[in-house]
N, C-alpha and C positions, 0 to 999 in steps of 0.2 A: 932404851926406848921401847915402849910396848908395840908389838906387832898387831895391826888391826886385822880383823877377819873380813875378807872381801865378800864373803857370802852372807853377811849379817846386816840386815836393815830391820829395825823394829819401830813401833810407834806406841805411845801411851797417851792417854787423855786425862784431863783434870778439869773439873767444873767448880766455879764459885758463883753462887747466887747471893746477892746482897740487896737489902733495902737501901735505896739511895738517900733517904731522909735520915734514917737512924744509924746507917752504916752497919746494921746487924747482919751477920752472915747467916743466911737461911740454909745454905748448903755448901759443903766443902768436901768434895768426893772425887775419887778416880772413876773413870768410866770404862766400858768395854768397846773394843774396836771390831768392826766387820772387816777382817783382814782380806777377804776375797775382793770386796768392793774397793777397799783402800788401795790394794796393790794395783788393781785395774785403773783407778783414778790417778795414781802416781805415774804409771807408765804412759798413760794417754796425755797427762799434763806435760810431762817431759817432752813428749813428741808433738805437743801443740795440736792434738787431735780433738775432734768433736764427735758426738754420736750422729746417728743418721738424721736427726732433727736439727743439727747444728748447735746443740748444747754442749758446753764445755764440762770438764770433770772437776772444776774447782769447787771448793766449799762455797755454798751459796746461801743456804737457809738453815734455820733451827726449827725443827718440828716439835710440837708439843702434844702430849697424850696423857691419858689417865687409865687406871686399871692395872698399873704395874705393881701395885701393892694393895694389901687388904689389911683392915684394922678390925680386930675382934672386939667384943663387948668390954674386955678388960684394958683395951688400949694397946695391945700387943700388935706390932706390925710384922707382916709376912711379905717378903719381897719375891717377885717372880724373877726368873733368870733373864738376863739380857738377851735380846733377839739379834744375834750377830752371826748366825750360821747361814752360809750360802749367799747367793747373790740377791735374794729377795728380802733383805732386811726390812723391818718395819716396826711400828709401834703396836702395843697390845690394843689400844683404842685411841685413834687420832682425835684430838680436840678439833672443834669445828670453828671456822670463821663464818659467822652468821651475818656479816655485813654485806655479803653478796648473796644473790639468789640464782641458782641453788647454792646452799652452803658448801664450802670446800674445806679440805683439811687445813688446819691452822699451821702455817709455816711462815715464820717471820724472817725477812731478809737480814743477813749479817750486815751491820752498819759500819763496822770498823775492823780492820785487820792490822796486825803488826807482826813482823817477822823479827825475832830476836836471836841473833847468832851468838852462840857462846864462844868467845875468843879461845882459840887453841884447843877446842873440845869438839868431839865428833857428834854433836847434836845441835839442833836448831828448834826453837819453839815457834809455832804459829798460834797466835792468840786471836780469837774471833769474839767480838763483842756484840751483844744484842741488848737493847734497852726497851723495856715495856713501860710506856709512859702511863700517866695517871688514868686517863679515860680509855685505856686500851686493855682488852678488846671492848668494843662498843656495848656488848651485852653482858659485861662482867657485873658482879654485884657491887653495890655502892661501898659496903664495908666488908672487911675480912672476917665474916662471922659464919662461914659455911659449916654445916654439920654433916653433910653427905659428900664424902670424898670419892665415891666410886661411880658417879654418873656424870653425864655431860651437862647436867642442869646448871652448874656453876663452874666458873673457870678455875678449877682446882686441878693442878697437874702433878704427876708423880713419875713422868718419864719424858725425856727429851732426846733428840738425836740430831747430829749434823747431817745435812743432806747436800749432795752435789747438785749442780745446775741440771744434770741429767736426770735427777730424781732418785739416784742411788743413795741408800742410807749408808753412811760411813761409820757411824758410831751409834751406841745406845746406852742410856743410863737410866736406871730405875732407882727411886729414892722415896723418902717419906713425902706425903702430900703437902703441896704449897699452894695457897690461894693467891691469885692475882686479882685483887679488887681495885676499884677506881680510886681508893684513897692511898694506894701504894704505887711507888715507882721502883721497878726492879731492874738491876743490872745483872746480866749473865755473861760471865767471862769463861769461855770454853777454850782451853789450851791443849794443843796437840804437840807433843815432844817427839821429834823424829830423830832417831839415832842411826848411825851408819858405822859398821865395822866393829861394834862392841856388843 
């Protein structure tokens, strides 16, 4: 029998974004973890602690941003490094929710969680699902025909992050630009695999 290492706990993340009508996978990629914020969230969650404002450390929202990648005139994509160092994790440029005044950073609540325990294995998956419905966000373009991927003018995103209820960024993922227009319904499945002793 293999001896487990009591000093080892790690986490890895994986994201799948798909068009719910065509079932086309728009993204299938591993992400980066902000280990400082994640360790703090795990310890506080196990202790059932909240921050000074009464917010818990549980995964709460998915933040959207743009500017994590650039595309040159030949169509080559350059990706920036994930921002996961230190306790002040963030996005390069937060997308805005213009349905309220003043506009706020676009962070969509996680609508569905599932915990999948691997029988007789030292890991468990936490799957967090977010669905962006057809007419969301309200100021999105009608069709997915955007040509400018590096401004806030159209809802084109190339970075996302899981955020705790406290506002701490737990993860960050940079990828090729994806437009969310009103003619598309997107499902985002963000899975965190937590391993212990291996």
